[in-house]
C-alpha positions in Angstrom: 92.2 53.3 50.8 88.9 54.0 52.4 86.6 57.0 52.2 83.2 58.1 53.4 80.5 59.9 51.4 77.4 61.8 52.4 74.2 61.9 50.6 70.6 62.9 51.0 70.8 66.7 51.1 68.6 68.9 49.1 66.2 71.7 49.3 63.3 71.6 51.8 60.7 74.0 53.0 60.7 75.2 56.6 59.1 72.5 58.8 60.2 69.8 56.5 62.5 66.8 57.0 65.5 65.3 55.5 67.4 62.0 56.0 71.1 62.2 55.4 73.4 59.2 55.0 77.0 58.6 55.5 78.4 55.6 53.8 81.8 54.0 54.5 83.9 52.4 51.8 86.8 50.2 52.6 86.1 50.0 56.3 83.2 50.0 58.8 82.2 52.3 61.5 83.4 49.9 64.2 86.2 51.3 66.1 85.4 54.9 66.8 82.4 57.1 67.1 80.9 58.8 64.0 79.9 62.5 64.0 77.9 64.8 61.9 79.0 68.4 61.6 77.6 71.3 59.6 79.0 74.4 58.3 76.9 77.4 57.3 78.2 80.2 55.0 80.5 82.4 56.9 80.4 80.4 60.1 82.6 77.7 61.7 82.0 74.1 61.4 80.0 72.9 64.4 79.0 69.5 65.7 75.4 68.3 65.1 75.3 64.8 66.5 77.5 61.9 67.5 77.1 58.1 67.8 79.7 56.3 69.7 81.1 52.9 69.1 78.7 51.4 71.6 75.8 53.2 70.1 75.3 56.1 72.6 74.0 59.3 71.0 74.8 62.9 71.7 73.1 66.0 70.1 74.0 69.6 70.0 71.4 71.6 71.9 70.1 73.4 68.9 69.0 70.1 67.3 67.9 68.1 70.4 64.4 66.7 69.8 64.6 67.4 66.0 67.7 65.2 65.1 68.2 61.5 65.3 71.5 59.7 64.5 71.6 56.0 63.8 73.7 53.3 62.4 72.9 50.2 60.4 73.8 46.8 61.8 76.6 46.2 59.3 78.1 49.5 60.5 78.7 50.7 57.0 76.2 53.6 57.1 75.4 56.3 59.6 72.1 58.3 59.2 71.0 61.6 60.5 67.3 62.3 60.4 66.5 66.0 60.7 62.9 67.1 61.4 61.2 70.5 61.7 63.9 72.1 59.7 64.3 75.9 59.7 66.3 78.3 57.6 69.0 78.3 60.3 69.7 74.6 59.5 70.9 75.6 55.9 74.5 74.4 55.9 76.7 71.8 54.4 76.6 68.7 56.4 79.8 66.6 56.9 80.4 63.1 58.3 83.5 62.4 60.3 85.0 59.2 61.3 88.6 58.7 62.7 90.6 60.7 60.2 88.1 60.6 57.4 85.9 63.4 56.3 83.3 63.3 53.6 82.8 65.9 50.9 79.6 67.1 52.5 76.0 67.4 51.4 74.2 70.7 51.1 71.0 71.2 53.0 69.0 74.3 52.1 65.9 75.2 54.0 63.8 78.0 52.4 60.2 78.9 51.6 
């Protein structure tokens, strides 16, 4: 049975950058698009960015120009590069593919 796992979260100062990874195990990101979501404390989970099966990308307005989603050629890992982070980006970041959800990776932006 497959699963996905996020990594790369951590503590960063405002204006900093992080690169998050979403790794698939037992399958590849080949059939459907893959989406990054985030959930801040006390808030609903919200979409951050999507990469479709064909490689098209979509971003939430609040990350446009600061976030970049990509996928490796083997389609086993999806990345989310986040730049110019602010405290409002503090959240648990989740990866979603088909019916799979990862456990999330915490991103904390603070001075």
